[in-house]
Each structure stands twice: as C-alpha cells, then as structure tokens.
ROBALUM-111307 format. One record per residue (C-alpha): chain; x, y, z. Coordinates in steps of 0.5 Angstrom, whole numbers, always signed. Each point is the difference from the previous one (the first is absolute). Layout:
<node "A" <X Y Z>>
...
END
This chain:
<node "A" <-14 -15 +53>>
<node "A" <-5 +3 +4>>
<node "A" <+3 +6 +4>>
<node "A" <-4 +5 +5>>
<node "A" <-6 +2 -2>>
<node "A" <-2 +8 +1>>
<node "A" <-7 +2 +0>>
<node "A" <+0 +7 -2>>
<node "A" <-6 +5 +1>>
<node "A" <-3 +2 -7>>
<node "A" <-6 +2 -4>>
<node "A" <-2 -6 -5>>
<node "A" <-5 +5 -3>>
<node "A" <+0 +0 -8>>
<node "A" <+1 +6 -3>>
<node "A" <-2 +1 -8>>
<node "A" <+4 +5 -4>>
<node "A" <-3 +2 -6>>
<node "A" <+5 +0 -6>>
<node "A" <+0 +0 -8>>
<node "A" <+4 -4 -5>>
<node "A" <+8 +2 -1>>
<node "A" <+2 -2 -7>>
<node "A" <+6 -5 -1>>
<node "A" <-1 -5 +6>>
<node "A" <+1 -6 -5>>
<node "A" <+5 -5 +4>>
<node "A" <+5 -3 -5>>
<node "A" <+4 -6 +1>>
<node "A" <+3 +3 +6>>
<node "A" <-6 +3 +3>>
<node "A" <-1 +8 +0>>
<node "A" <+6 +4 +0>>
<node "A" <+0 +8 +0>>
<node "A" <+4 +6 +3>>
<node "A" <+0 +0 +8>>
<node "A" <-4 +6 +0>>
<node "A" <-5 -2 -4>>
<node "A" <-2 -6 +5>>
<node "A" <+1 +5 +5>>
<node "A" <-6 +5 -3>>
<node "A" <-7 +0 +2>>
<node "A" <-4 -7 -1>>
<node "A" <+6 -3 -5>>
<node "A" <+2 -6 +5>>
<node "A" <-7 -1 +3>>
<node "A" <-4 +0 -7>>
<node "A" <+5 -6 -2>>
<node "A" <+0 -4 +6>>
<node "A" <-8 +1 +1>>
<node "A" <+0 -2 -8>>
<node "A" <+4 -6 +2>>
<node "A" <-4 -2 +6>>
<node "A" <-7 +0 -4>>
<node "A" <+3 -4 -5>>
<node "A" <+2 -5 +5>>
<node "A" <-7 +0 +3>>
<node "A" <-3 -1 -7>>
<node "A" <+5 -6 -2>>
<node "A" <-3 -3 +6>>
<node "A" <+7 +0 +4>>
<node "A" <-2 +0 +8>>
<node "A" <+2 +7 +2>>
<node "A" <-5 +0 +6>>
<node "A" <+4 -3 +6>>
<node "A" <+6 -2 -4>>
<node "A" <+7 +2 +0>>
<node "A" <+4 +5 -4>>
<node "A" <+7 +1 +0>>
<node "A" <+3 +7 -1>>
<node "A" <+7 +2 -1>>
<node "A" <+5 +3 -4>>
<node "A" <+7 +2 -2>>
<node "A" <+1 +5 +4>>
<node "A" <+0 +6 -5>>
<node "A" <-2 +7 +2>>
<node "A" <-8 +0 +2>>
<node "A" <+0 -8 +1>>
<node "A" <-2 +1 +8>>
<node "A" <-5 +5 -2>>
<node "A" <-3 -4 -5>>
<node "A" <+0 -6 +4>>
<node "A" <-4 +4 +6>>
<node "A" <-5 +2 -5>>
<node "A" <-1 -7 -3>>
<node "A" <-1 -3 +7>>
<node "A" <-6 +5 +1>>
<node "A" <-3 -2 -7>>
<node "A" <+1 -7 +2>>
<node "A" <-4 +1 +6>>
<node "A" <-5 +3 -3>>
<node "A" <-1 -5 -5>>
<node "A" <-1 -5 +5>>
<node "A" <+7 -4 +0>>
<node "A" <+1 -3 +7>>
<node "A" <+8 +0 +0>>
<node "A" <+5 +4 -3>>
<node "A" <+7 -3 +0>>
<node "A" <+6 +5 -1>>
<node "A" <+8 -1 +0>>
<node "A" <+3 +4 +6>>
<node "A" <+2 +7 -3>>
<node "A" <-5 -1 -5>>
<node "A" <+5 -4 -4>>
<node "A" <-1 -7 -4>>
<node "A" <+4 -1 -6>>
<node "A" <-4 -2 -6>>
<node "A" <+2 -8 +0>>
<node "A" <-1 +1 +8>>
<node "A" <-7 +2 -1>>
<node "A" <-1 -6 -5>>
<node "A" <+3 -4 +6>>
<node "A" <-5 +3 +5>>
<node "A" <-6 -1 -4>>
<node "A" <+2 -7 -1>>
<node "A" <+3 -3 +6>>
<node "A" <-1 +4 +6>>
<node "A" <-7 -2 +2>>
<node "A" <+2 -7 +1>>
<node "A" <-2 -2 +7>>
<node "A" <-5 +6 +0>>
<node "A" <-7 -3 -2>>
<node "A" <-4 +4 -4>>
<node "A" <+5 +6 -1>>
<node "A" <+3 -2 -7>>
<node "A" <+0 +7 -3>>
<node "A" <-4 +2 -6>>
<node "A" <+5 +4 -3>>
<node "A" <+5 +6 +1>>
<node "A" <+2 +7 -2>>
<node "A" <+7 +1 -1>>
<node "A" <+2 +7 +0>>
<node "A" <+6 +1 -5>>
<node "A" <+2 +2 -7>>
<node "A" <+5 -5 +0>>
<node "A" <+7 +3 -3>>
<node "A" <-3 +7 -1>>
<node "A" <+3 +5 +4>>
<node "A" <-3 +2 +7>>
<node "A" <-1 +7 +3>>
<node "A" <-5 +5 +0>>
<node "A" <+2 +2 -7>>
<node "A" <+0 -7 -3>>
<node "A" <-4 -6 +0>>
<node "A" <-5 -4 +4>>
<node "A" <-4 -6 -2>>
<node "A" <-5 -5 +3>>
<node "A" <-2 -7 -3>>
<node "A" <-5 -5 +3>>
<node "A" <+2 -7 +0>>
<node "A" <-5 -6 +1>>
<node "A" <-1 -6 +5>>
<node "A" <+6 -4 -4>>
<node "A" <+5 +6 +2>>
<node "A" <+0 +2 -8>>
<node "A" <-2 +6 -4>>
<node "A" <-7 +1 -1>>
<node "A" <-2 -3 -7>>
<node "A" <-2 +4 -5>>
<node "A" <-8 -1 +1>>
<node "A" <+1 +3 +7>>
<node "A" <+4 +6 -2>>
<node "A" <-5 +1 -6>>
<node "A" <-5 +1 +5>>
<node "A" <+4 +4 +5>>
<node "A" <+1 +5 -6>>
<node "A" <-7 +0 -2>>
<node "A" <-2 +2 +7>>
<node "A" <+5 +5 +0>>
<node "A" <-4 +3 -6>>
<node "A" <-7 +0 +4>>
<node "A" <+2 +1 +7>>
<node "A" <-5 +5 +4>>
<node "A" <+3 -1 +7>>
<node "A" <+4 -4 +5>>
<node "A" <+0 -2 +7>>
<node "A" <+5 +0 +6>>
<node "A" <+0 +0 +8>>
<node "A" <+3 +7 +1>>
<node "A" <-1 -1 +8>>
<node "A" <+6 -6 +0>>
<node "A" <+6 +2 +3>>
<node "A" <+7 +0 -4>>
<node "A" <+3 -7 +1>>
<node "A" <+7 -1 +3>>
<node "A" <+4 -3 -6>>
<node "A" <+6 +1 +4>>
<node "A" <+1 -7 +3>>
<node "A" <-4 -7 +0>>
<node "A" <-7 +1 +4>>
<node "A" <-7 -2 -1>>
<node "A" <-6 +5 +1>>
<node "A" <-7 -1 +1>>
<node "A" <-5 +5 -2>>
<node "A" <-8 +1 +0>>
<node "A" <-1 -5 +6>>
<node "A" <+4 -5 -4>>
<node "A" <-4 +0 -6>>
<node "A" <+7 +3 -4>>
<node "A" <+7 -2 +2>>
<node "A" <+7 +2 -3>>
<node "A" <+6 -4 +1>>
<node "A" <+7 +3 -1>>
<node "A" <+5 -6 -1>>
<node "A" <+8 -1 -2>>
<node "A" <+0 +2 -7>>
<node "A" <+5 -5 -1>>
<node "A" <-2 -7 +3>>
<node "A" <-5 -2 -5>>
<node "A" <+4 +0 -6>>
<node "A" <+7 -2 +3>>
<node "A" <-4 -6 +3>>
<node "A" <-3 -2 -7>>
<node "A" <+7 +1 -3>>
<node "A" <+3 -5 +6>>
<node "A" <-4 -5 -3>>
<node "A" <+2 +1 -7>>
<node "A" <+8 +0 +1>>
<node "A" <+5 -3 +4>>
<node "A" <+2 +6 +5>>
<node "A" <+5 -5 +3>>
<node "A" <+4 -1 -6>>
<node "A" <+0 +8 -2>>
<node "A" <+2 +1 +7>>
<node "A" <+6 -4 -1>>
<node "A" <+2 +3 -7>>
<node "A" <+0 +7 +4>>
<node "A" <+5 -3 +5>>
<node "A" <+5 -1 -5>>
<node "A" <+6 +5 +1>>
<node "A" <+0 +1 -8>>
<node "A" <-7 +1 -1>>
<node "A" <-2 +8 +0>>
<node "A" <-7 +3 +0>>
<node "A" <-3 +6 -1>>
<node "A" <-7 +2 -1>>
<node "A" <-4 +7 -2>>
<node "A" <-7 +1 +3>>
<node "A" <+0 +7 -4>>
<node "A" <-3 +3 +6>>
<node "A" <-7 -4 -2>>
<node "A" <-4 -5 +4>>
<node "A" <+5 -6 +0>>
<node "A" <+5 +3 +6>>
<node "A" <-4 -4 +5>>
<node "A" <+0 -6 -4>>
<node "A" <+7 +0 -1>>
<node "A" <+3 +2 +7>>
<node "A" <-4 -6 +3>>
<node "A" <+2 -5 -6>>
<node "A" <+7 +2 -2>>
<node "A" <+2 +2 +7>>
<node "A" <-4 -3 +5>>
<node "A" <-1 -7 -4>>
<node "A" <+7 -1 -4>>
<node "A" <+5 +4 +4>>
<node "A" <+1 +5 -5>>
<node "A" <+4 +7 +3>>
<node "A" <-5 +6 +1>>
<node "A" <+5 +3 -5>>
<node "A" <-2 -4 -6>>
<node "A" <-7 +3 +0>>
<node "A" <+0 +7 -4>>
<node "A" <-6 +5 +0>>
<node "A" <-4 -5 +4>>
<node "A" <-4 +5 +4>>
<node "A" <-7 +2 -3>>
<node "A" <-1 +7 -2>>
<node "A" <-6 +3 -2>>
<node "A" <+4 +3 -6>>
<node "A" <+4 -6 -1>>
<node "A" <+6 +5 +1>>
<node "A" <-2 +5 -4>>
<node "A" <+3 +4 -6>>
<node "A" <+7 +1 +5>>
<node "A" <+1 -8 +0>>
<node "A" <+4 -3 -5>>
<node "A" <-6 -3 -3>>
<node "A" <-4 +6 +0>>
<node "A" <-5 -3 +4>>
<node "A" <-2 -5 -6>>
<node "A" <+0 -6 +4>>
<node "A" <+1 -5 -7>>
<node "A" <+5 -5 +1>>
<node "A" <+3 +0 -7>>
<node "A" <+7 +3 -3>>
<node "A" <-2 +7 +0>>
<node "A" <-3 +1 +6>>
<node "A" <+3 -5 +5>>
<node "A" <+6 +5 +0>>
<node "A" <+4 -2 +6>>
<node "A" <-1 -8 +0>>
<node "A" <+2 +0 -8>>
<node "A" <+6 +4 +2>>
<node "A" <+2 -4 +6>>
<node "A" <-1 -6 -4>>
<node "A" <+5 +2 -5>>
<node "A" <-4 +3 -6>>
<node "A" <-3 +6 -3>>
<node "A" <-7 +1 -3>>
<node "A" <+1 -3 -6>>
<node "A" <+3 -7 +4>>
<node "A" <+7 +1 -2>>
<node "A" <+6 -1 +5>>
<node "A" <+3 +6 +3>>
<node "A" <+6 +1 +5>>
<node "A" <-2 -1 +7>>
<node "A" <+4 +1 +6>>
<node "A" <-1 -6 +3>>
<node "A" <-3 -7 -2>>
<node "A" <-7 +0 -1>>
<node "A" <-5 -5 +4>>
<node "A" <-1 -7 -3>>
<node "A" <-8 +2 +0>>
<node "A" <-4 +6 +0>>
<node "A" <-7 +1 -1>>
<node "A" <-5 +6 +0>>
<node "A" <-8 +1 +1>>
<node "A" <-5 +5 -2>>
<node "A" <-4 +5 +4>>
<node "A" <-6 -6 +1>>
<node "A" <+6 -6 +0>>
<node "A" <-4 -4 -5>>
<node "A" <+6 +1 -5>>
<node "A" <+7 -2 +0>>
<node "A" <+7 +1 -3>>
<node "A" <+5 -5 +1>>
<node "A" <+8 +1 -1>>
<node "A" <+6 -3 +1>>
<node "A" <+7 +3 +1>>
<node "A" <+1 +4 -7>>
<node "A" <-6 -4 -3>>
<node "A" <-7 +2 -1>>
<node "A" <-5 -6 -1>>
<node "A" <-6 +3 -4>>
<node "A" <-7 -2 +2>>
<node "A" <-1 -4 -6>>
<node "A" <+6 -4 +2>>
<node "A" <-1 +0 +7>>
<node "A" <-7 -4 -1>>
<node "A" <+3 -5 -4>>
<node "A" <+5 -2 +4>>
<node "A" <-4 +0 +6>>
<node "A" <-5 -5 -4>>
<node "A" <+6 -4 -2>>
<node "A" <+3 -1 +7>>
<node "A" <-7 +0 +4>>
<node "A" <+1 -7 +2>>
<node "A" <+5 +2 +5>>
<node "A" <-6 +4 +4>>
<node "A" <-4 -4 +5>>
<node "A" <-6 +3 -3>>
<node "A" <+1 -3 -7>>
<node "A" <+4 -6 +2>>
<node "A" <-5 -4 -3>>
<node "A" <+0 +3 -7>>
<node "A" <-3 +6 -3>>
<node "A" <-7 -1 -4>>
<node "A" <+0 +6 -3>>
<node "A" <+3 +7 -2>>
<node "A" <-1 +7 -3>>
<node "A" <+2 +6 -3>>
<node "A" <-3 +7 -2>>
<node "A" <+1 +0 -8>>
<node "A" <+5 +6 +0>>
<node "A" <+5 -4 +5>>
<node "A" <+5 -4 -4>>
<node "A" <-1 -7 -3>>
<node "A" <+6 -3 +5>>
<node "A" <-6 -3 +4>>
<node "A" <-3 -4 -5>>
<node "A" <+7 -4 -2>>
<node "A" <+0 -2 +7>>
<node "A" <-7 -2 +1>>
<node "A" <+1 -4 -7>>
<node "A" <+6 -4 +3>>
<node "A" <-4 -1 +7>>
<node "A" <-6 -2 -4>>
<node "A" <-5 +4 +4>>
<node "A" <-6 +5 -3>>
<node "A" <+2 +7 -1>>
<node "A" <-4 +6 -2>>
<node "A" <+1 +7 -3>>
<node "A" <-5 +5 +3>>
<node "A" <-1 +7 +0>>
<node "A" <+3 +5 +5>>
<node "A" <-4 +0 +6>>
<node "A" <+1 -5 +6>>
<node "A" <-7 -2 +0>>
<node "A" <+1 -4 -6>>
<node "A" <+5 -4 +4>>
<node "A" <-5 -1 +6>>
<node "A" <-5 -4 -5>>
<node "A" <+5 -5 -2>>
<node "A" <+2 -1 +8>>
<node "A" <-8 +0 +2>>
<node "A" <-1 -5 -6>>
<node "A" <-3 -7 +3>>
<node "A" <-2 +3 +6>>
<node "A" <-7 +2 +3>>
<node "A" <+1 +6 -4>>
<node "A" <+1 -4 -7>>
<node "A" <-2 -7 +2>>
<node "A" <+1 -5 -6>>
<node "A" <+6 +4 -3>>
<node "A" <+7 -3 +0>>
<node "A" <+4 +2 +6>>
<node "A" <+6 +4 -1>>
<node "A" <+3 +0 +7>>
<node "A" <+6 +0 +2>>
<node "A" <+1 +6 -4>>
<node "A" <+5 +6 -2>>
<node "A" <-1 +6 -4>>
<node "A" <+3 +7 -2>>
<node "A" <+0 +6 -4>>
<node "A" <+6 +4 -3>>
<node "A" <-2 +6 +4>>
<node "A" <+4 -3 +6>>
<node "A" <-6 -4 +3>>
<node "A" <+1 -8 +2>>
<node "A" <-5 -4 +4>>
<node "A" <-3 -7 +2>>
<node "A" <-7 -3 +2>>
<node "A" <+2 +1 +7>>
<node "A" <-4 +7 -1>>
<node "A" <-3 +3 -5>>
<node "A" <+4 +6 -1>>
<node "A" <+7 +1 -3>>
<node "A" <+5 +0 +6>>
<node "A" <+7 +3 +0>>
<node "A" <+2 -4 +6>>
<node "A" <-2 -6 -3>>
<node "A" <+5 +1 -6>>
<node "A" <+5 +2 +5>>
<node "A" <+0 -6 +4>>
<node "A" <-1 -5 -6>>
<node "A" <+7 +3 -2>>
<node "A" <+3 -1 +7>>
<node "A" <-3 -7 +0>>
<node "A" <+3 -2 -7>>
<node "A" <+7 +3 +3>>
<node "A" <-1 -4 +6>>
<node "A" <-1 -6 -4>>
<node "A" <+6 +2 -5>>
<node "A" <+5 +1 +6>>
<node "A" <-1 -7 +4>>
<node "A" <+8 +0 +2>>
<node "A" <+3 +7 +3>>
<node "A" <+7 -3 -1>>
<node "A" <-2 +2 -8>>
<node "A" <+0 +7 -3>>
<node "A" <-7 +3 +0>>
<node "A" <-4 -1 -6>>
<node "A" <-4 +7 -1>>
<node "A" <-6 +2 -4>>
<node "A" <+4 +1 -6>>
<node "A" <+3 -7 +0>>
<node "A" <-7 -3 +1>>
<node "A" <-3 +5 -6>>
<node "A" <+6 -2 -5>>
<node "A" <-1 -7 +2>>
<node "A" <-7 +1 -2>>
<node "A" <+2 +3 -7>>
<node "A" <+4 -6 -2>>
<node "A" <-5 -5 +1>>
<node "A" <-6 +4 -3>>
<node "A" <+3 +6 -4>>
<node "A" <-1 +7 +2>>
<node "A" <-6 +5 -2>>
<node "A" <+4 +7 +0>>
<node "A" <-5 +5 +2>>
<node "A" <-2 +7 +2>>
<node "A" <-6 +5 +1>>
<node "A" <+0 +7 -2>>
<node "A" <-5 +4 +4>>
<node "A" <-3 +7 -3>>
<node "A" <-3 +3 +6>>
<node "A" <-5 +6 +0>>
<node "A" <-2 +0 -7>>
<node "A" <-6 +3 -3>>
<node "A" <-5 -5 +1>>
<node "A" <-4 +1 -7>>
<node "A" <+7 +0 -4>>
<node "A" <+2 -6 +3>>
<node "A" <-7 -3 -2>>
<node "A" <+1 +2 -7>>
<node "A" <+6 -3 +0>>
<node "A" <-2 -7 +2>>
<node "A" <-6 +1 -4>>
<node "A" <+4 +1 -6>>
<node "A" <+5 -6 +1>>
<node "A" <-6 -5 +0>>
<node "A" <-3 +3 -6>>
<node "A" <+7 -1 -3>>
<node "A" <+1 -7 +2>>
<node "A" <-3 -4 -5>>
<node "A" <+4 +3 -6>>
<node "A" <+6 -1 +4>>
<node "A" <+0 -7 +1>>
<node "A" <+5 -3 -5>>
<node "A" <+4 +6 -1>>
<node "A" <+7 +1 +2>>
<node "A" <+2 +6 +4>>
<node "A" <+8 +1 +1>>
<node "A" <+1 -7 -2>>
<node "A" <-5 -3 +5>>
<node "A" <-6 -3 -3>>
<node "A" <-7 +1 +4>>
<node "A" <-3 -7 +0>>
<node "A" <-6 +2 +5>>
<node "A" <-3 +6 +2>>
<node "A" <-6 +1 +4>>
<node "A" <-4 +3 +6>>
<node "A" <+1 -5 +6>>
<node "A" <-7 -3 +2>>
<node "A" <-1 -5 +6>>
<node "A" <-5 -5 +1>>
<node "A" <+0 -2 +7>>
<node "A" <+0 -8 +0>>
<node "A" <-3 +1 +7>>
<node "A" <-6 +4 +0>>
<node "A" <-1 +1 -7>>
<node "A" <+1 +7 -1>>
<node "A" <+3 +4 -5>>
<node "A" <+5 +6 +1>>
<node "A" <+1 +4 -7>>
<node "A" <+5 +6 -1>>
<node "A" <+6 -3 +4>>
<node "A" <+6 +2 -4>>
<node "A" <+2 +1 -7>>
<node "A" <+5 -6 -2>>
<node "A" <+5 +0 -5>>
<node "A" <+4 -7 -1>>
<node "A" <+6 -1 -5>>
<node "A" <+1 -7 -3>>
<node "A" <+6 +0 +4>>
<node "A" <-4 +0 +6>>
<node "A" <+2 +6 +3>>
<node "A" <-6 +5 +1>>
<node "A" <-2 +7 +2>>
<node "A" <-6 +2 +4>>
<node "A" <-4 +6 +2>>
<node "A" <-5 +2 +6>>
<node "A" <-3 +6 +3>>
<node "A" <+1 -1 +7>>
<node "A" <-6 +1 +5>>
<node "A" <+5 +1 +6>>
<node "A" <+2 +8 -1>>
<node "A" <-4 +6 +3>>
<node "A" <+2 +5 -5>>
<node "A" <-1 -1 -8>>
<node "A" <+1 -7 -3>>
<node "A" <+6 -4 +1>>
<node "A" <+3 -4 -6>>
<node "A" <+3 -6 +1>>
<node "A" <+5 -3 -6>>
<node "A" <+2 -7 +1>>
<node "A" <+6 -3 -3>>
<node "A" <+2 -7 -1>>
<node "A" <+5 -5 -4>>
<node "A" <+2 -7 +2>>
<node "A" <+7 -3 +0>>
<node "A" <+1 -7 +0>>
<node "A" <+4 -4 +5>>
<node "A" <+6 +0 -5>>
<node "A" <-1 +7 -2>>
<node "A" <+4 +6 +3>>
<node "A" <-3 +1 +7>>
<node "A" <+4 +5 +3>>
<node "A" <-2 +6 -4>>
<node "A" <-4 +6 +4>>
<node "A" <-7 +0 -1>>
<node "A" <-1 +7 -2>>
<node "A" <+5 -1 -6>>
<node "A" <-3 -6 -3>>
<node "A" <-7 +3 +0>>
<node "A" <+2 +7 -2>>
<node "A" <-2 -2 -8>>
<node "A" <-7 -3 +2>>
<node "A" <-1 +7 +4>>
<node "A" <+2 +4 -7>>
<node "A" <-5 -5 -4>>
<node "A" <-5 +1 +6>>
<node "A" <+0 +8 +0>>
<node "A" <+0 +0 -8>>
<node "A" <-6 -4 +0>>
<node "A" <-4 +3 +5>>
<node "A" <+2 +7 -2>>
<node "A" <+1 +2 +8>>
<node "A" <+4 +6 -1>>
<node "A" <-5 +3 -5>>
<node "A" <-6 -1 +4>>
<node "A" <+3 +1 +7>>
<node "A" <+6 +5 -1>>
<node "A" <+4 -5 +4>>
<node "A" <+7 -1 -2>>
<node "A" <+2 -4 +6>>
<node "A" <-3 -5 +5>>
<node "A" <-1 +3 +7>>
<node "A" <+2 -7 +3>>
<node "A" <+4 -6 -3>>
<node "A" <+0 -6 +4>>
END
C-alpha cells in the first residue's frame, strides 16, 4: 500500500492559541453536532479537538508517535476541518495521519480502517479517528456539521471518554497547532513527510479497506451471479452522500451492475441541497428517499402507486455517512426491524456467519421481531439503549478489552432507525445490510430457470414462520426542548397509576422508563425511553433524540404483533394507528408541543 513519498518544506513550530470555553460542546451518542457556521466560528472546532486530544492523553492513549485517522462524509467544511485537525495532530505529537482520498471515509469504513489497515505495518495501528459527519442531517453552509471520535476498536468513544472531553471543553484555556504546515493534497492517494520525517500524512483510496473487509464476510461471486441473471434488476440511491465511490466499486465494478442503476452517487457538499428531490436530507426513509421510493413503485406511506415501467427487483439507499440503509423490493418496503430479523434468520447463507451466530441484539425501540428469531435459533439476544456503543461492548465481550466475559461473536445487531451491522466493524454499516440481503437473494435463487424470488417474497415467508410485528415511528422534529422534557417527565410520573388501567380497549400491563444494565462492563444507563406495554404484547415508546441540531426531536414508536395465523397483509400504518391515538392521548403531546401532525412517519 506504500505510494511515492513526497517531502514537503514546512515549519513544525507549535503555535499556542489562547481560548476560552464555548458552551454546549457536550457530545451525544453520535458525537457533537451543530450548525456548520457554528463549527466555522472562531475556536469552535479547535476547542473540541484539543479537548479530545487532552482527554486521550489523560486516559493513557498513545497519542505521541501514534497513528490517527481523519476523514468525513464530504459535507460542507469537511476538507477545511481536516486540514485544521492535521495541524493540531502534528502539534500534539501524533506521528502519522491517515486520510481517505478527497477527505472521504464512510463511518463504517472509518471503523474498518482503524481495525484492519495496519495489518503488516508494525506499530502503525491507529489509536483512533475523527469522523467529520452529522450523519443523515442536511449538509451545507446553512445546515449541519458534526465531529465524532472513535477509539482503537473502531467504535464510538465510551461515555467515560466523552464525559472527560466535555469536562475539558468547560475549562480549556488554549489549543495548539502547527500553523506552518502546508495544506495536504487530498485529491488523490499519496504520502507526505514533514518535519524531516517526524510527521507523515498518508492519503489512500477511501474504498479499499472497507471493501476488502466485506469481501471476507460475503461471497462476492454468488452475488455477482445474481446480478448476471436477466430477470434481476437493481437500483441504488447514494443520496449524494459519501457512499457514491463505494457503490461504484462494489455494484458496478465488482458485480457488473450498469452505471445507470446508481442514483445520486456523486458526493456533494450539500447532499443535493434544497433543489434536490430529498431537499438535501440524505436520510434513507420513505419520506426523504423520494426518487428511490417512487422508482420502486411506492409513495411516502409505503403504499403502491402506478408506474410507467416495472420496478426493479431490488432497491436500496444510504444516508450521508453511509452507516444507515433502506431495503426495498418491487412495490415493497422492508422495515428496518423486519430487515434485521430476516438477516439474522438467514445468516447461515453468509460465509462469515456460516458456522452460526453466537449472539444478536436490537435497540429497545426496535420491534421485537428479532427476539422471536433468536429464541428459535437458541442464541442470546439483548435489548440495549439507542446508540451503537452499547452493541460494541457485546461484540468486544470475551476479548482483551473484557477478558473472562462470554463471547457473543459472530454477532449481528440493528436499530429501527435504519442501522444494521455485524462484528466485522464497530459501527452500523449500510453496505453490510445491502450485501446481506443480496447474499440472501442469491441463496434463494440458485436456479436461473425459475422465477426470481425478491425481497417481498423472502419477508412474507419470514412472517409466515415467525409472525409479523406491525411497526411505525412518528418523528416530531424541531420541538421546543423544555416542552418536550416536560412531556416526558409528566408521562413518567403518571406511569405507576396507569398500570392495570384500560385505555380505548387496551389494558396497560407494564409501564416504565427503560434502564439498561450492561452485562459486559457493569455500567447502568438510565432514562433511555418511556415504555408502555399492553397485555396483548403491543406497545408504544417515546424517546427524545440527540441527533438533531435545532430544538428536540420526539420519536414515538408503535408496535403490534400478529401471529403467523393472523392477517399478515395489512398496511403497518393502519394497524398501529389505534396505538398512536392512545399514545397521543396519554402523552398529551399536542398540548405540550402544539404539534398536531408528525414531521416524518416511517
């Protein structure tokens, strides 16, 4: 992987810049997110990066002489921020910085680079990486930017580290950078030595590590044979996020898909902006992936529409940083909860999982469809809070990080928020989910002489065996945060008296605020979502999401189980509507927020 090394003339003199704390730099489950202009303001990015580097040193992380990965999803300010962090890394004594070409790395690719790229390079294993992304939030100078630190295992920093970072942001007095370093050319792979060899920056193909790892998980040959079938058709929507280069190399170059099967696969700083069909909102769901959904023969509610031509057999999409996915078949939407359950039920057809899974998990708001599969497979399954770091502990159980604990890998996990992944990396992985489905379809279609079996066929067969968890999520975005917090507090206070009561014909059997006791590190995570569970097993959940920038986002999750012998053909939104009415009545959401309709239903 070595390329020609260029020596650049420069000054490695360290400049110390006085600063003072900036309020509100507390990282959430997905790092720190704010408006782009906030990140562009004086000292904002630098304060957070210095606070992170100082926290790592305090934790004994080998920053000096170590390797740090820096890249992002290509949104506005990405390239400028990378150059700033490179200068700060040099001042902190980092020995080597790795960047994807054009400053691009998808979030799962960042995890793959941290975990695998150093093989064969003695002493070069990264101590971590900075991901510059606000995930599915819109990009652009007037939109959102974000930064997240991932640790040496390739996963998000644990709470202990993020708390220390935040504490540092409240006391910071100065930051350091090497102002004399030149701008690094990120436009193509190359290596640059600075300071007489004391500091080096390597720019590499942003796709190669992630694709190489995925080739160890899946049978690319079998998937290529699926693509070769005359009756198999395919479309993929990159939503102008970072996934474009990955989609081209894997789907077009590897599998032989026509270039015309890729939609919006040119990364753009504003993800297409307000003029695009998605309005620059690179979020793969029925509401925002407008072009893909219409191409697959559905509307934003997932109901069939008339099309001028037959929809493709398979369709999928990614979000801005490519850690999320949406799976569709011809005139069929597979919910993320169902997708996770189907992948786990069929995991044995994927080479990496051929010997069987040792564990699986879902976030608490995700439907219970996974539980039924795990019970039948006889494997451990876990219900964790929202946030990929909780899955990371389960994947690292029994390793050097947590010796003596049970081993749960090979492992698959997911969230209802369009995130799915395995233990090959420590982030959710949009490409992993798509390849998992393609592997399943390849296994379901061994005979090219027989009619093609699609996503809808596989999912319906799954329901016939396990039953169907009808499911929907209502998002209320940009809500006044104090009002949302009052609503949540009032629900928690009312819960004890509501247990055992009947509302609109449904009896409440259990009501609580979800609390997670981590079986691996022993930590306790409180206030992880308000739950109401009915005697029938149906339920609704409320959470305040930390992924937005302006105000709060209230997420309301709705679920009703139908056994295999029940009617499995209804539309999910229709089935859960009565539960939504009860949830709105109990929560008094309209009274607290003034909202009468959700921003997004998916």
